[in-house]
N, C-alpha and C positions, 0 to 999 in steps of 0.2 A: 446152339450156335447163334451168335448174334449177327445182326446185319452187317456190322462193321467187319467182323471176321470173314463173312461170306464175300463181301466186296473186296477185301484184301486178297483172298484166294483167287477171285476172278481177275483182279488186276495182275497178280503174279502170272496167272495162266495166259492172259492176253499178251503180256510183255514177253514171256518165254516163246509163245507162238510167233510173235513178230520178229524176235531175234533169230529164231531158227529159220523161218521162211524168208527173211529179208535178203540174205546174199543170193539165194536162188532167184527170187523175183527180180532183184536189181540186175543180175547178169542177163536174164532173159529180156528184160526191158531194154537194156542197152543194145543188145544184139538186134532186137526187133526194130528199134529206131534206126540203127545203122543200115539194116537191110531195107527199111522203108525209104530212107534217103537214097540209097543205091537204086531202088526200083523207080523212084521219081526221076532221078537223073538219067537213067537209061530207058525209061518207059517200058520196062519189062514187067508185066503184071502176072507173074506165075505164082500160084499159091504155094507150091512146094519150095520155092525159093525162100519163103519166110519160115516154113515149118521145120525143115531139116536143120538149118543152123541153130534154131532155138532148141531143138531136141538134143543136138550135139553139145551145146553149152550147158544144158541142164544135166546131162550125163556127166560131163567133166566136173561141174560144180559139186554134184553129189559124190563123185569119186574122191575129190580132194577135201571136201568139207563134211562128208557124211559122218565120219567118226566124231567130229566136233558137234554136229547136230544131235547125234544120238547121246553124246555125253551131256549136253544141255537138257535134253528131255529126261534122261535118267536121273540127273540131279534134281530136277523139279519133281519127278515122281517120288524119289526118295524123301524129299522134304515133305511132300504131301502125305505119304504113308506114315511118316513119323508123327505128323500132326493129327492124323485121324483119331487116335484115342482121346485126344483132348477136345475134339469138336463137339462131343455130346453134352458138355457141361454148359 
């Protein structure tokens, strides 16, 4: 396998990981910023106030987008398994 093919597979893997993880990370980031602004405005510095909403949003995003995330990972895996026999040349 040439270096160009290896870099191409690495590029596909990183883009797939970013696309799959992106919605979850973005949702948690938005909730974290909103809770931080709320904490600054009210001067309530409770740790569970940031943890629980992030956890709930994470669960909701995984419930709603979990099947799409698995489909993306499955498609990448199928493409990789189909390409494996040709990698040795």
